[in-house]
Each structure stands twice: as structure tokens, then as C-alpha cells.
C-alpha positions in Angstrom: 123.9 142.2 -3.0 127.6 143.0 -2.4 129.0 146.4 -2.0 131.5 147.6 -4.5 135.0 148.0 -3.1 136.3 151.6 -3.4 139.5 153.3 -2.5 139.8 155.5 0.6 141.4 158.9 0.4 144.9 159.0 1.5 147.6 161.8 1.5 151.0 160.7 0.5 152.9 164.0 0.2 152.6 166.7 2.8 154.3 170.0 2.8 153.9 172.0 5.9 150.3 171.9 6.9 149.0 171.0 3.3 148.3 167.7 1.6 149.9 168.3 -1.9 149.3 164.8 -3.3 146.3 162.7 -2.3 145.0 159.5 -3.6 141.3 159.9 -4.4 138.6 158.2 -2.5 135.6 156.5 -4.1 137.5 155.0 -7.0 136.6 151.3 -7.9 139.4 149.2 -6.5 140.2 147.4 -9.8 140.7 150.8 -11.5 143.2 151.9 -8.7 145.0 148.5 -8.9 145.2 148.8 -12.8 146.8 152.3 -12.4 149.3 151.0 -9.8 150.2 148.1 -12.0 150.9 150.4 -15.0 153.1 152.6 -12.8 155.0 149.7 -11.4 155.5 148.0 -14.7 157.1 151.3 -16.0 159.5 151.4 -13.0 160.4 147.8 -13.5 161.1 148.3 -17.2 163.1 151.4 -16.5 165.1 149.8 -13.8 165.8 146.7 -16.1 167.4 149.1 -18.6 169.5 150.7 -15.8 170.8 147.4 -14.6 172.9 147.2 -17.8 174.8 150.5 -16.8 177.9 149.6 -14.8 177.8 152.8 -12.8 174.4 152.1 -11.4 173.8 148.3 -11.9 174.1 147.3 -8.1 171.6 149.9 -6.9 169.4 149.5 -9.9 169.3 145.8 -9.3 168.2 146.1 -5.7 165.6 148.7 -6.7 164.4 146.5 -9.6 163.8 143.5 -7.2 161.9 145.8 -4.8 159.7 147.2 -7.5 159.2 143.7 -9.1 158.0 142.4 -5.7 155.6 145.3 -5.3 154.3 144.6 -8.7 153.8 141.0 -7.9 151.8 142.0 -4.8 149.7 144.4 -6.8 149.0 141.5 -9.3 148.0 139.2 -6.4 145.8 141.9 -4.8 144.0 142.6 -8.0 143.5 138.9 -8.6 142.2 138.4 -5.1 139.4 141.0 -5.2 136.0 139.5 -5.7 134.8 140.5 -9.3 131.3 141.0 -7.9 132.7 143.7 -5.6 134.4 145.7 -8.4 137.8 143.8 -8.5 139.6 141.5 -10.8 138.2 142.8 -14.0 
């Protein structure tokens, strides 16, 4: 029997001595990757729109490629998780 892959808790925004924003632990990995994919897709679509604005096109283009690569890595991670361990749904 294989163990289901779960997220680990991780703080990603500290203010002083307090963790203000924390990624929850114990979430099935495919659910966490699905959420990350949705957020990254929204960023990529928003940046694609900004790329058409002359005042921000260069910076938006660089950010777009960074976000698009992060999205590709998220897709690859999702596909690489064994479905019998809670991944690649």
C-alpha cells in the first residue's frame, strides 16, 4: 500500500515574529498543484493582456515568460506524481 502524498506546512509571509500567510499541511498534493495551476494560469493570462500595452510591454513580457515557465513546471510536477499516491488526477 502506498502512502498518499500530502503538502507540508510552509510560511511564505512573515511580519515581525508572526507567520501571516501559511500554506496548509496535510493537503493532497494533486489538490495543491491544481490550485497552483489555477493561480499561475490567471497570472499568465493577465500578463499576456499587459504585453499589448506599450508602457509596460517589456517588463510584462519578461514576467510572462517567468510565469509561463513556472506554470510548465507545475504541469510537469502534477503529471509526475503517482496517481496511486494522490497525484495526477
